[in-house]
Biopython code that builds the backbone (N, CA, C, O; Angstrom):
import numpy as np
from Bio.PDB.StructureBuilder import StructureBuilder

atoms = [
    (1, "MET", "N", (62.947, 45.083, 59.016)),
    (1, "MET", "CA", (62.357, 46.392, 58.798)),
    (1, "MET", "C", (60.995, 46.257, 58.120)),
    (1, "MET", "O", (59.982, 46.658, 58.692)),
    (2, "SER", "N", (60.958, 45.710, 56.933)),
    (2, "SER", "CA", (59.691, 45.584, 56.230)),
    (2, "SER", "C", (59.750, 44.360, 55.344)),
    (2, "SER", "O", (60.810, 43.769, 55.141)),
    (3, "VAL", "N", (58.609, 43.993, 54.826)),
    (3, "VAL", "CA", (58.540, 42.849, 53.933)),
    (3, "VAL", "C", (57.937, 43.275, 52.604)),
    (3, "VAL", "O", (57.247, 44.290, 52.505)),
    (4, "ARG", "N", (58.211, 42.485, 51.606)),
    (4, "ARG", "CA", (57.709, 42.775, 50.271)),
    (4, "ARG", "C", (57.462, 41.453, 49.584)),
    (4, "ARG", "O", (58.049, 40.441, 49.967)),
    (5, "PHE", "N", (56.631, 41.435, 48.605)),
    (5, "PHE", "CA", (56.312, 40.255, 47.819)),
    (5, "PHE", "C", (55.649, 39.201, 48.696)),
    (5, "PHE", "O", (56.112, 38.067, 48.813)),
    (6, "LEU", "N", (54.561, 39.617, 49.299)),
    (6, "LEU", "CA", (53.817, 38.696, 50.135)),
    (6, "LEU", "C", (53.137, 37.668, 49.248)),
    (6, "LEU", "O", (52.803, 37.954, 48.098)),
    (7, "GLY", "N", (52.945, 36.539, 49.752)),
    (7, "GLY", "CA", (52.339, 35.449, 49.017)),
    (7, "GLY", "C", (52.441, 34.240, 49.896)),
    (7, "GLY", "O", (52.105, 34.299, 51.079)),
    (8, "ARG", "N", (52.898, 33.143, 49.340)),
    (8, "ARG", "CA", (53.082, 31.951, 50.159)),
    (8, "ARG", "C", (54.182, 32.146, 51.188)),
    (8, "ARG", "O", (54.120, 31.599, 52.289)),
    (9, "ARG", "N", (55.194, 32.932, 50.821)),
    (9, "ARG", "CA", (56.302, 33.163, 51.733)),
    (9, "ARG", "C", (56.531, 34.659, 51.872)),
    (9, "ARG", "O", (56.200, 35.442, 50.981)),
    (10, "VAL", "N", (57.095, 35.034, 52.992)),
    (10, "VAL", "CA", (57.379, 36.434, 53.262)),
    (10, "VAL", "C", (58.893, 36.580, 53.344)),
    (10, "VAL", "O", (59.568, 35.806, 54.023)),
    (11, "TYR", "N", (59.415, 37.577, 52.648)),
    (11, "TYR", "CA", (60.851, 37.826, 52.650)),
    (11, "TYR", "C", (61.119, 39.221, 53.175)),
    (11, "TYR", "O", (60.361, 40.151, 52.899)),
    (12, "VAL", "N", (62.179, 39.365, 53.919)),
    (12, "VAL", "CA", (62.592, 40.679, 54.397)),
    (12, "VAL", "C", (63.080, 41.470, 53.192)),
    (12, "VAL", "O", (63.779, 40.938, 52.331)),
    (13, "MET", "N", (62.703, 42.754, 53.137)),
    (13, "MET", "CA", (63.055, 43.585, 51.994)),
    (13, "MET", "C", (64.559, 43.586, 51.732)),
    (13, "MET", "O", (64.986, 43.671, 50.581)),
    (14, "LEU", "N", (65.352, 43.494, 52.774)),
    (14, "LEU", "CA", (66.798, 43.446, 52.605)),
    (14, "LEU", "C", (67.187, 42.280, 51.703)),
    (14, "LEU", "O", (68.010, 42.443, 50.801)),
    (15, "ALA", "N", (66.603, 41.104, 51.937)),
    (15, "ALA", "CA", (66.896, 39.933, 51.104)),
    (15, "ALA", "C", (66.444, 40.162, 49.673)),
    (15, "ALA", "O", (67.136, 39.770, 48.733)),
    (16, "VAL", "N", (65.282, 40.796, 49.499)),
    (16, "VAL", "CA", (64.769, 41.064, 48.156)),
    (16, "VAL", "C", (65.724, 41.969, 47.396)),
    (16, "VAL", "O", (66.031, 41.711, 46.232)),
    (17, "VAL", "N", (66.196, 43.025, 48.045)),
    (17, "VAL", "CA", (67.109, 43.969, 47.389)),
    (17, "VAL", "C", (68.428, 43.287, 47.063)),
    (17, "VAL", "O", (68.892, 43.346, 45.924)),
    (18, "LEU", "N", (69.037, 42.640, 48.050)),
    (18, "LEU", "CA", (70.351, 42.037, 47.823)),
    (18, "LEU", "C", (70.295, 40.906, 46.807)),
    (18, "LEU", "O", (71.147, 40.829, 45.922)),
    (19, "ALA", "N", (69.314, 40.038, 46.922)),
    (19, "ALA", "CA", (69.215, 38.925, 45.986)),
    (19, "ALA", "C", (68.941, 39.430, 44.577)),
    (19, "ALA", "O", (69.500, 38.903, 43.615)),
    (20, "SER", "N", (68.097, 40.433, 44.442)),
    (20, "SER", "CA", (67.793, 40.985, 43.122)),
    (20, "SER", "C", (69.001, 41.696, 42.537)),
    (20, "SER", "O", (69.285, 41.555, 41.347)),
    (21, "ALA", "N", (69.705, 42.448, 43.344)),
    (21, "ALA", "CA", (70.882, 43.171, 42.857)),
    (21, "ALA", "C", (71.968, 42.193, 42.431)),
    (21, "ALA", "O", (72.595, 42.377, 41.387)),
    (22, "ARG", "N", (72.191, 41.175, 43.215)),
    (22, "ARG", "CA", (73.237, 40.207, 42.888)),
    (22, "ARG", "C", (72.860, 39.362, 41.684)),
    (22, "ARG", "O", (73.746, 38.957, 40.931)),
    (23, "SER", "N", (71.583, 39.081, 41.472)),
    (23, "SER", "CA", (71.205, 38.228, 40.349)),
    (23, "SER", "C", (71.514, 38.878, 39.022)),
    (23, "SER", "O", (71.767, 38.191, 38.033)),
    (24, "VAL", "N", (71.496, 40.193, 38.992)),
    (24, "VAL", "CA", (71.833, 40.905, 37.767)),
    (24, "VAL", "C", (73.337, 40.909, 37.551)),
    (24, "VAL", "O", (73.804, 40.741, 36.424)),
    (25, "GLU", "N", (74.086, 41.096, 38.605)),
    (25, "GLU", "CA", (75.529, 41.277, 38.493)),
    (25, "GLU", "C", (76.273, 39.961, 38.256)),
    (25, "GLU", "O", (77.238, 39.923, 37.493)),
    (26, "CYS", "N", (75.834, 38.901, 38.898)),
    (26, "CYS", "CA", (76.637, 37.679, 38.875)),
    (26, "CYS", "C", (75.738, 36.469, 39.126)),
    (26, "CYS", "O", (75.398, 36.179, 40.273)),
    (27, "MET", "N", (75.362, 35.781, 38.093)),
    (27, "MET", "CA", (74.423, 34.679, 38.233)),
    (27, "MET", "C", (74.898, 33.559, 39.166)),
    (27, "MET", "O", (74.072, 33.040, 39.918)),
    (28, "PRO", "N", (76.187, 33.147, 39.168)),
    (28, "PRO", "CA", (76.586, 32.108, 40.129)),
    (28, "PRO", "C", (76.365, 32.534, 41.578)),
    (28, "PRO", "O", (75.985, 31.717, 42.416)),
    (29, "VAL", "N", (76.601, 33.807, 41.872)),
    (29, "VAL", "CA", (76.361, 34.307, 43.226)),
    (29, "VAL", "C", (74.873, 34.288, 43.525)),
    (29, "VAL", "O", (74.473, 33.972, 44.645)),
    (30, "ALA", "N", (74.047, 34.621, 42.539)),
    (30, "ALA", "CA", (72.595, 34.591, 42.740)),
    (30, "ALA", "C", (72.139, 33.180, 43.081)),
    (30, "ALA", "O", (71.280, 32.988, 43.941)),
    (31, "LYS", "N", (72.714, 32.197, 42.406)),
    (31, "LYS", "CA", (72.354, 30.808, 42.682)),
    (31, "LYS", "C", (72.733, 30.443, 44.124)),
    (31, "LYS", "O", (71.956, 29.807, 44.836)),
    (32, "GLU", "N", (73.937, 30.854, 44.543)),
    (32, "GLU", "CA", (74.405, 30.584, 45.906)),
    (32, "GLU", "C", (73.531, 31.308, 46.933)),
    (32, "GLU", "O", (73.146, 30.723, 47.945)),
    (33, "LEU", "N", (73.222, 32.575, 46.674)),
    (33, "LEU", "CA", (72.382, 33.359, 47.583)),
    (33, "LEU", "C", (70.981, 32.769, 47.662)),
    (33, "LEU", "O", (70.383, 32.703, 48.736)),
    (34, "SER", "N", (70.466, 32.344, 46.518)),
    (34, "SER", "CA", (69.153, 31.716, 46.477)),
    (34, "SER", "C", (69.111, 30.479, 47.362)),
    (34, "SER", "O", (68.151, 30.271, 48.105)),
    (35, "ALA", "N", (70.148, 29.664, 47.283)),
    (35, "ALA", "CA", (70.210, 28.456, 48.107)),
    (35, "ALA", "C", (70.340, 28.807, 49.585)),
    (35, "ALA", "O", (69.677, 28.203, 50.428)),
    (36, "TRP", "N", (71.190, 29.780, 49.901)),
    (36, "TRP", "CA", (71.424, 30.173, 51.287)),
    (36, "TRP", "C", (70.165, 30.737, 51.926)),
    (36, "TRP", "O", (69.864, 30.432, 53.080)),
    (37, "LEU", "N", (69.412, 31.573, 51.170)),
    (37, "LEU", "CA", (68.186, 32.173, 51.688)),
    (37, "LEU", "C", (66.973, 31.250, 51.545)),
    (37, "LEU", "O", (65.889, 31.544, 52.050)),
    (38, "LYS", "N", (67.176, 30.136, 50.852)),
    (38, "LYS", "CA", (66.083, 29.214, 50.547)),
    (38, "LYS", "C", (64.994, 29.915, 49.723)),
    (38, "LYS", "O", (63.798, 29.721, 49.940)),
    (39, "VAL", "N", (65.448, 30.729, 48.779)),
    (39, "VAL", "CA", (64.557, 31.427, 47.858)),
    (39, "VAL", "C", (64.644, 30.708, 46.517)),
    (39, "VAL", "O", (65.720, 30.644, 45.923)),
    (40, "PRO", "N", (63.532, 30.169, 46.032)),
    (40, "PRO", "CA", (63.580, 29.491, 44.736)),
    (40, "PRO", "C", (64.052, 30.446, 43.629)),
    (40, "PRO", "O", (63.755, 31.640, 43.654)),
    (41, "ARG", "N", (64.790, 29.895, 42.665)),
    (41, "ARG", "CA", (65.282, 30.738, 41.574)),
    (41, "ARG", "C", (64.134, 31.379, 40.803)),
    (41, "ARG", "O", (64.296, 32.470, 40.257)),
    (42, "GLN", "N", (62.975, 30.721, 40.750)),
    (42, "GLN", "CA", (61.812, 31.322, 40.090)),
    (42, "GLN", "C", (61.377, 32.591, 40.824)),
    (42, "GLN", "O", (60.922, 33.554, 40.206)),
    (43, "THR", "N", (61.522, 32.579, 42.148)),
    (43, "THR", "CA", (61.185, 33.766, 42.934)),
    (43, "THR", "C", (62.164, 34.888, 42.622)),
    (43, "THR", "O", (61.757, 36.041, 42.481)),
    (44, "LEU", "N", (63.447, 34.567, 42.513)),
    (44, "LEU", "CA", (64.431, 35.573, 42.116)),
    (44, "LEU", "C", (64.073, 36.167, 40.758)),
    (44, "LEU", "O", (64.170, 37.378, 40.563)),
    (45, "ALA", "N", (63.661, 35.322, 39.827)),
    (45, "ALA", "CA", (63.262, 35.810, 38.496)),
    (45, "ALA", "C", (62.050, 36.727, 38.602)),
    (45, "ALA", "O", (61.977, 37.742, 37.910)),
    (46, "ARG", "N", (61.097, 36.377, 39.466)),
    (46, "ARG", "CA", (59.925, 37.240, 39.675)),
    (46, "ARG", "C", (60.339, 38.576, 40.264)),
    (46, "ARG", "O", (59.827, 39.620, 39.858)),
    (47, "TRP", "N", (61.265, 38.552, 41.222)),
    (47, "TRP", "CA", (61.745, 39.794, 41.820)),
    (47, "TRP", "C", (62.432, 40.658, 40.771)),
    (47, "TRP", "O", (62.216, 41.869, 40.724)),
    (48, "ARG", "N", (63.260, 40.043, 39.929)),
    (48, "ARG", "CA", (63.936, 40.793, 38.865)),
    (48, "ARG", "C", (62.901, 41.415, 37.936)),
    (48, "ARG", "O", (63.047, 42.565, 37.524)),
    (49, "GLU", "N", (61.868, 40.670, 37.608)),
    (49, "GLU", "CA", (60.795, 41.189, 36.746)),
    (49, "GLU", "C", (60.110, 42.371, 37.424)),
    (49, "GLU", "O", (59.806, 43.370, 36.772)),
    (50, "TRP", "N", (59.864, 42.263, 38.733)),
    (50, "TRP", "CA", (59.226, 43.362, 39.443)),
    (50, "TRP", "C", (60.102, 44.602, 39.383)),
    (50, "TRP", "O", (59.616, 45.697, 39.101)),
    (51, "TRP", "N", (61.403, 44.433, 39.649)),
    (51, "TRP", "CA", (62.305, 45.585, 39.643)),
    (51, "TRP", "C", (62.374, 46.257, 38.277)),
    (51, "TRP", "O", (62.359, 47.485, 38.197)),
    (52, "THR", "N", (62.446, 45.490, 37.222)),
    (52, "THR", "CA", (62.644, 46.088, 35.902)),
    (52, "THR", "C", (61.349, 46.524, 35.224)),
    (52, "THR", "O", (61.355, 47.472, 34.439)),
    (53, "ALA", "N", (60.252, 45.854, 35.512)),
    (53, "ALA", "CA", (58.997, 46.179, 34.824)),
    (53, "ALA", "C", (57.992, 46.931, 35.693)),
    (53, "ALA", "O", (57.342, 47.864, 35.223)),
    (54, "LYS", "N", (57.863, 46.536, 36.937)),
    (54, "LYS", "CA", (56.814, 47.115, 37.782)),
    (54, "LYS", "C", (57.291, 48.296, 38.635)),
    (54, "LYS", "O", (56.584, 49.295, 38.768)),
    (55, "PHE", "N", (58.486, 48.178, 39.206)),
    (55, "PHE", "CA", (58.969, 49.263, 40.058)),
    (55, "PHE", "C", (59.000, 50.601, 39.324)),
    (55, "PHE", "O", (58.577, 51.601, 39.904)),
    (56, "PRO", "N", (59.480, 50.675, 38.075)),
    (56, "PRO", "CA", (59.486, 51.976, 37.393)),
    (56, "PRO", "C", (58.088, 52.572, 37.209)),
    (56, "PRO", "O", (57.960, 53.770, 36.954)),
    (57, "GLN", "N", (57.048, 51.758, 37.333)),
    (57, "GLN", "CA", (55.678, 52.232, 37.174)),
    (57, "GLN", "C", (55.021, 52.628, 38.495)),
    (57, "GLN", "O", (53.907, 53.153, 38.499)),
    (58, "THR", "N", (55.698, 52.381, 39.613)),
    (58, "THR", "CA", (55.098, 52.697, 40.910)),
    (58, "THR", "C", (54.982, 54.208, 41.093)),
    (58, "THR", "O", (55.740, 54.979, 40.504)),
    (59, "SER", "N", (54.036, 54.609, 41.907)),
    (59, "SER", "CA", (53.874, 56.042, 42.186)),
    (59, "SER", "C", (55.112, 56.594, 42.889)),
    (59, "SER", "O", (55.463, 57.758, 42.699)),
    (60, "LEU", "N", (55.774, 55.770, 43.696)),
    (60, "LEU", "CA", (56.998, 56.217, 44.361)),
    (60, "LEU", "C", (58.056, 56.593, 43.327)),
    (60, "LEU", "O", (58.631, 57.679, 43.404)),
    (61, "TRP", "N", (58.316, 55.722, 42.374)),
    (61, "TRP", "CA", (59.339, 56.010, 41.381)),
    (61, "TRP", "C", (58.899, 57.136, 40.452)),
    (61, "TRP", "O", (59.718, 57.963, 40.051)),
    (62, "GLN", "N", (57.638, 57.175, 40.113)),
    (62, "GLN", "CA", (57.134, 58.247, 39.251)),
    (62, "GLN", "C", (57.332, 59.612, 39.914)),
    (62, "GLN", "O", (57.642, 60.595, 39.241)),
    (63, "ALA", "N", (57.155, 59.665, 41.217)),
    (63, "ALA", "CA", (57.282, 60.931, 41.941)),
    (63, "ALA", "C", (58.734, 61.281, 42.261)),
    (63, "ALA", "O", (59.095, 62.458, 42.245)),
    (64, "ALA", "N", (59.567, 60.294, 42.548)),
    (64, "ALA", "CA", (60.914, 60.579, 43.043)),
    (64, "ALA", "C", (62.036, 60.244, 42.068)),
    (64, "ALA", "O", (63.180, 60.640, 42.292)),
    (65, "GLY", "N", (61.739, 59.538, 41.014)),
    (65, "GLY", "CA", (62.781, 59.075, 40.098)),
    (65, "GLY", "C", (63.605, 60.180, 39.467)),
    (65, "GLY", "O", (64.803, 60.006, 39.242)),
    (66, "ALA", "N", (62.987, 61.303, 39.179)),
    (66, "ALA", "CA", (63.694, 62.401, 38.516)),
    (66, "ALA", "C", (64.703, 63.093, 39.427)),
    (66, "ALA", "O", (65.519, 63.886, 38.957)),
    (67, "ARG", "N", (64.655, 62.804, 40.710)),
    (67, "ARG", "CA", (65.593, 63.430, 41.656)),
    (67, "ARG", "C", (66.989, 62.815, 41.592)),
    (67, "ARG", "O", (67.942, 63.389, 42.120)),
    (68, "PHE", "N", (67.115, 61.677, 40.962)),
    (68, "PHE", "CA", (68.400, 60.988, 40.890)),
    (68, "PHE", "C", (69.153, 61.429, 39.641)),
    (68, "PHE", "O", (68.675, 61.270, 38.518)),
    (69, "MET", "N", (70.338, 61.987, 39.861)),
    (69, "MET", "CA", (71.175, 62.414, 38.748)),
    (69, "MET", "C", (72.568, 61.849, 38.917)),
    (69, "MET", "O", (73.180, 62.032, 39.970)),
    (70, "PRO", "N", (73.077, 61.180, 37.928)),
    (70, "PRO", "CA", (72.392, 60.737, 36.724)),
    (70, "PRO", "C", (71.351, 59.684, 37.074)),
    (70, "PRO", "O", (71.454, 59.020, 38.105)),
    (71, "PRO", "N", (70.355, 59.533, 36.217)),
    (71, "PRO", "CA", (69.294, 58.567, 36.522)),
    (71, "PRO", "C", (69.840, 57.134, 36.543)),
    (71, "PRO", "O", (70.690, 56.782, 35.725)),
    (72, "PRO", "N", (69.359, 56.321, 37.465)),
    (72, "PRO", "CA", (69.776, 54.918, 37.504)),
    (72, "PRO", "C", (69.274, 54.175, 36.264)),
    (72, "PRO", "O", (68.260, 54.547, 35.673)),
    (73, "ASP", "N", (69.983, 53.147, 35.888)),
    (73, "ASP", "CA", (69.604, 52.305, 34.757)),
    (73, "ASP", "C", (68.507, 51.336, 35.210)),
    (73, "ASP", "O", (68.758, 50.447, 36.023)),
    (74, "ALA", "N", (67.306, 51.509, 34.687)),
    (74, "ALA", "CA", (66.167, 50.687, 35.115)),
    (74, "ALA", "C", (66.389, 49.197, 34.849)),
    (74, "ALA", "O", (65.830, 48.359, 35.556)),
    (75, "LEU", "N", (67.177, 48.862, 33.862)),
    (75, "LEU", "CA", (67.443, 47.449, 33.584)),
    (75, "LEU", "C", (68.379, 46.825, 34.607)),
    (75, "LEU", "O", (68.516, 45.603, 34.662)),
    (76, "ARG", "N", (69.026, 47.662, 35.421)),
    (76, "ARG", "CA", (69.923, 47.169, 36.463)),
    (76, "ARG", "C", (69.383, 47.423, 37.867)),
    (76, "ARG", "O", (70.125, 47.295, 38.841)),
    (77, "PHE", "N", (68.093, 47.783, 37.990)),
    (77, "PHE", "CA", (67.503, 47.942, 39.317)),
    (77, "PHE", "C", (67.593, 46.613, 40.044)),
    (77, "PHE", "O", (67.470, 45.577, 39.392)),
    (78, "PRO", "N", (67.799, 46.576, 41.339)),
    (78, "PRO", "CA", (67.991, 47.667, 42.261)),
    (78, "PRO", "C", (69.454, 48.110, 42.386)),
    (78, "PRO", "O", (69.743, 49.104, 43.053)),
    (79, "ALA", "N", (70.384, 47.373, 41.743)),
    (79, "ALA", "CA", (71.812, 47.698, 41.894)),
    (79, "ALA", "C", (72.111, 49.131, 41.465)),
    (79, "ALA", "O", (72.822, 49.846, 42.171)),
    (80, "SER", "N", (71.584, 49.561, 40.327)),
    (80, "SER", "CA", (71.874, 50.920, 39.854)),
    (80, "SER", "C", (71.253, 51.975, 40.758)),
    (80, "SER", "O", (71.787, 53.078, 40.878)),
    (81, "LEU", "N", (70.141, 51.654, 41.388)),
    (81, "LEU", "CA", (69.516, 52.577, 42.329)),
    (81, "LEU", "C", (70.342, 52.657, 43.614)),
    (81, "LEU", "O", (70.550, 53.741, 44.160)),
    (82, "LEU", "N", (70.803, 51.522, 44.084)),
    (82, "LEU", "CA", (71.633, 51.484, 45.285)),
    (82, "LEU", "C", (72.905, 52.322, 45.103)),
    (82, "LEU", "O", (73.378, 52.948, 46.051)),
    (83, "GLU", "N", (73.450, 52.331, 43.894)),
    (83, "GLU", "CA", (74.660, 53.104, 43.608)),
    (83, "GLU", "C", (74.443, 54.609, 43.773)),
    (83, "GLU", "O", (75.415, 55.351, 43.917)),
    (84, "ARG", "N", (73.203, 55.071, 43.757)),
    (84, "ARG", "CA", (72.909, 56.499, 43.866)),
    (84, "ARG", "C", (72.874, 56.989, 45.309)),
    (84, "ARG", "O", (72.851, 58.195, 45.553)),
    (85, "PHE", "N", (72.871, 56.067, 46.263)),
    (85, "PHE", "CA", (72.850, 56.449, 47.671)),
    (85, "PHE", "C", (74.273, 56.492, 48.195)),
    (85, "PHE", "O", (75.079, 55.611, 47.896)),
    (86, "VAL", "N", (74.583, 57.522, 48.983)),
    (86, "VAL", "CA", (75.947, 57.735, 49.458)),
    (86, "VAL", "C", (76.224, 56.970, 50.743)),
    (86, "VAL", "O", (75.310, 56.537, 51.446)),
    (87, "GLY", "N", (77.502, 56.819, 51.025)),
    (87, "GLY", "CA", (77.929, 56.169, 52.247)),
    (87, "GLY", "C", (78.523, 54.803, 51.974)),
    (87, "GLY", "O", (78.543, 54.324, 50.840)),
    (88, "GLN", "N", (79.011, 54.179, 53.059)),
    (88, "GLN", "CA", (79.507, 52.810, 52.962)),
    (88, "GLN", "C", (78.342, 51.920, 52.536)),
    (88, "GLN", "O", (77.187, 52.344, 52.576)),
    (89, "ALA", "N", (78.638, 50.706, 52.133)),
    (89, "ALA", "CA", (77.621, 49.805, 51.589)),
    (89, "ALA", "C", (76.410, 49.661, 52.510)),
    (89, "ALA", "O", (75.272, 49.759, 52.052)),
    (90, "ALA", "N", (76.645, 49.430, 53.799)),
    (90, "ALA", "CA", (75.532, 49.239, 54.738)),
    (90, "ALA", "C", (74.702, 50.509, 54.872)),
    (90, "ALA", "O", (73.475, 50.448, 54.948)),
    (91, "GLU", "N", (75.366, 51.654, 54.903)),
    (91, "GLU", "CA", (74.656, 52.924, 55.023)),
    (91, "GLU", "C", (73.837, 53.219, 53.763)),
    (91, "GLU", "O", (72.692, 53.662, 53.854)),
    (92, "ALA", "N", (74.420, 52.975, 52.601)),
    (92, "ALA", "CA", (73.699, 53.189, 51.343)),
    (92, "ALA", "C", (72.488, 52.259, 51.256)),
    (92, "ALA", "O", (71.417, 52.668, 50.808)),
    (93, "LEU", "N", (72.661, 51.021, 51.682)),
    (93, "LEU", "CA", (71.557, 50.063, 51.670)),
    (93, "LEU", "C", (70.441, 50.507, 52.605)),
    (93, "LEU", "O", (69.264, 50.394, 52.262)),
    (94, "LEU", "N", (70.794, 51.008, 53.775)),
    (94, "LEU", "CA", (69.786, 51.520, 54.705)),
    (94, "LEU", "C", (69.017, 52.678, 54.075)),
    (94, "LEU", "O", (67.794, 52.751, 54.198)),
    (95, "HIS", "N", (69.729, 53.587, 53.400)),
    (95, "HIS", "CA", (69.054, 54.707, 52.732)),
    (95, "HIS", "C", (68.102, 54.205, 51.642)),
    (95, "HIS", "O", (67.003, 54.736, 51.481)),
    (96, "LEU", "N", (68.525, 53.187, 50.900)),
    (96, "LEU", "CA", (67.651, 52.622, 49.869)),
    (96, "LEU", "C", (66.417, 52.000, 50.501)),
    (96, "LEU", "O", (65.307, 52.195, 50.007)),
    (97, "LEU", "N", (66.594, 51.257, 51.580)),
    (97, "LEU", "CA", (65.443, 50.641, 52.252)),
    (97, "LEU", "C", (64.479, 51.698, 52.787)),
    (97, "LEU", "O", (63.262, 51.523, 52.719)),
    (98, "LEU", "N", (65.017, 52.782, 53.312)),
    (98, "LEU", "CA", (64.152, 53.875, 53.779)),
    (98, "LEU", "C", (63.420, 54.519, 52.608)),
    (98, "LEU", "O", (62.248, 54.877, 52.725)),
    (99, "PHE", "N", (64.106, 54.665, 51.488)),
    (99, "PHE", "CA", (63.473, 55.208, 50.291)),
    (99, "PHE", "C", (62.312, 54.320, 49.833)),
    (99, "PHE", "O", (61.271, 54.818, 49.406)),
    (100, "LEU", "N", (62.504, 53.003, 49.927)),
    (100, "LEU", "CA", (61.482, 52.045, 49.482)),
    (100, "LEU", "C", (60.359, 51.828, 50.496)),
    (100, "LEU", "O", (59.343, 51.216, 50.167)),
    (101, "ALA", "N", (60.529, 52.317, 51.715)),
    (101, "ALA", "CA", (59.560, 52.067, 52.789)),
    (101, "ALA", "C", (58.110, 52.370, 52.402)),
    (101, "ALA", "O", (57.228, 51.600, 52.782)),
    (102, "PRO", "N", (57.816, 53.447, 51.670)),
    (102, "PRO", "CA", (56.413, 53.682, 51.324)),
    (102, "PRO", "C", (55.787, 52.550, 50.502)),
    (102, "PRO", "O", (54.565, 52.400, 50.502)),
    (103, "LEU", "N", (56.590, 51.765, 49.814)),
    (103, "LEU", "CA", (56.055, 50.637, 49.044)),
    (103, "LEU", "C", (55.751, 49.434, 49.914)),
    (103, "LEU", "O", (54.939, 48.585, 49.547)),
    (104, "THR", "N", (56.398, 49.361, 51.061)),
    (104, "THR", "CA", (56.326, 48.143, 51.859)),
    (104, "THR", "C", (55.616, 48.313, 53.185)),
    (104, "THR", "O", (55.459, 47.349, 53.935)),
    (105, "THR", "N", (55.193, 49.504, 53.477)),
    (105, "THR", "CA", (54.494, 49.753, 54.734)),
    (105, "THR", "C", (53.186, 50.439, 54.433)),
    (105, "THR", "O", (52.950, 50.921, 53.326)),
    (106, "ARG", "N", (52.358, 50.470, 55.426)),
    (106, "ARG", "CA", (51.064, 51.098, 55.266)),
    (106, "ARG", "C", (50.852, 51.991, 56.487)),
    (106, "ARG", "O", (51.107, 51.585, 57.621)),
    (107, "LEU", "N", (50.390, 53.187, 56.242)),
    (107, "LEU", "CA", (50.131, 54.092, 57.352)),
    (107, "LEU", "C", (48.869, 53.663, 58.079)),
    (107, "LEU", "O", (47.869, 53.323, 57.447)),
    (108, "VAL", "N", (48.912, 53.677, 59.392)),
    (108, "VAL", "CA", (47.757, 53.336, 60.224)),
    (108, "VAL", "C", (47.481, 54.551, 61.099)),
    (108, "VAL", "O", (48.383, 55.103, 61.730)),
    (109, "ALA", "N", (46.231, 54.947, 61.122)),
    (109, "ALA", "CA", (45.838, 56.094, 61.937)),
    (109, "ALA", "C", (46.029, 55.776, 63.425)),
    (109, "ALA", "O", (45.788, 54.648, 63.856)),
    (110, "PRO", "N", (46.465, 56.775, 64.212)),
    (110, "PRO", "CA", (46.632, 56.538, 65.656)),
    (110, "PRO", "C", (45.311, 56.062, 66.257)),
    (110, "PRO", "O", (44.242, 56.585, 65.942)),
    (111, "GLY", "N", (45.410, 55.059, 67.128)),
    (111, "GLY", "CA", (44.216, 54.519, 67.786)),
    (111, "GLY", "C", (43.442, 53.547, 66.930)),
    (111, "GLY", "O", (42.369, 53.094, 67.329)),
    (112, "ASP", "N", (43.970, 53.210, 65.741)),
    (112, "ASP", "CA", (43.264, 52.285, 64.844)),
    (112, "ASP", "C", (43.240, 50.869, 65.416)),
    (112, "ASP", "O", (42.338, 50.086, 65.120)),
    (113, "GLY", "N", (44.248, 50.547, 66.243)),
    (113, "GLY", "CA", (44.258, 49.236, 66.884)),
    (113, "GLY", "C", (44.831, 48.117, 66.032)),
    (113, "GLY", "O", (44.832, 46.965, 66.466)),
    (114, "ARG", "N", (45.315, 48.415, 64.841)),
    (114, "ARG", "CA", (45.883, 47.357, 64.001)),
    (114, "ARG", "C", (47.347, 47.246, 64.179)),
    (114, "ARG", "O", (47.985, 46.405, 63.546)),
]
sb = StructureBuilder()
sb.init_structure("model")
sb.init_model(0)
sb.init_chain("A")
sb.init_seg("    ")
for serial, (resi, resn, name, xyz) in enumerate(atoms, 1):
    if name == "N":
        sb.init_residue(resn, " ", resi, " ")
    sb.init_atom(name, np.array(xyz, "f"), 0.0, 1.0, " ", f" {name:<3s}", serial, name[0])
structure = sb.get_structure()
């Protein structure tokens, strides 16, 4: 769907969300997921830092954060945010990814050719 945290490597946003959510909940699972995805643990730590420190400062969260009741625990992002979306796990995850889409995509004017 989209990518986030561009740099030397590109990761699918789904991996970023799942790896970040699991790293908070269960460190042994994060280590296993990190190995399976070939994501260095330092990258997982950077993602966790982004979720807890930078994401709450984004214009997306500033504009939409108050709509979640009860508010998600910012120290447990993205897991606490994912818990606010309804449906089975896959459906809730899809809703979260759609919610995050403005952070990971860029609008291109029709006929722009990019």
